[in-house]
N, C-alpha and C positions, 0 to 999 in steps of 0.2 A: 504493499500499500504506500509506504514512505517513498519508495523508488519511483513508483508511478506517478506520485504527487510532484516529484522533482523533475522527472523527465517527460512526463505527460505535457500535451498542448497547453500553452497558456496564452492569453491575449496579452497580459501585462505582468510585470515583475510583482511578486507579493512584497509585502512589508519586510524590512530588514530583520525585526523580531521573529518573524515567522520562518524566515531562512535560517537563522540562528537555532531555533528549535528543530527544524528539520536535520540540520547539520549534526546536531546532538544525538538525534534519534539515529541517524545513519551511522555516525562513530559507534554507537552501542551495538547496532546490529552487526558492523564489521569486526568489532572485538569479540563478539560471541562467534561469529562464524569462522574466523581465523583459526582457532585451535581445533574446532571440529573438522573443517576441511583438512587441516595439516595432518591430524591423525588418520583420517581416511587415506589421504594421498601416501604417506608413510607407511601405511600397510600394504600397498602396491609394490610389485617388484621395482627395482631401480631404474630398469629399462623401459617401464610402461609409460607410454605417451600421456594418458590421463594424470598420471602422477607429476610428470615434468611441467605440464601446463598448469595443473593445480598450484604447484610450489611457486611458479612464476606469477600467478594471479595473487597469491598471497604476498609475495615481495612487492607487487605493485599496490595491493590494498594497504600495506604498511607505510609505503611511500606517501600515499595519499593521506593517510592518517597524521603523518608530520606536517601537513599543510595546514594553513588557517584561512579564515574566511576574509582576511584582508579588511580594509577599511571602508569599502564602499559597497553599496548592494550589487553592482555587476559582479564584483570579485566574490562576493558572498554567494551569487546564484552559481557562478562558475564552479566554485569549491563545492557546493552542494551536489552539482551535476557531477563531478569527477568521483565524489564519494558514492553517489547513487549508481554510477556504471560500475565501480569497484564492488558494490554490494551485489549487484546483478551478477557480475562475473563470478563471484563466489558461489552465489547459489546455484549458477550453471555447472560449476565445478563440483558441488556437492551433489547435484542430481546425477551427474556422470559417474561419479565415484560409488554412488549407491545403487545404481542401475543394475 
């Protein structure tokens, strides 16, 4: 739901406070997903493509977590979108690893 809220079609930017709230929510989702996906990935053989892709996705998500919203609305929206895409990718890796 949060991912769709951030990446879905919008006619105008939301309020800065709303973006901050979405960023906090996405950060929480990512922090919960990383160890789950990492455990699943590390259980796969070292030469498994899904493992390699999942670990790369985790590294990217961690890099996005180190970012911040910046000082303006546009930079905050961009950061929220980056986090939403990282969250979306982790969910996809989780789905592939549990299939």
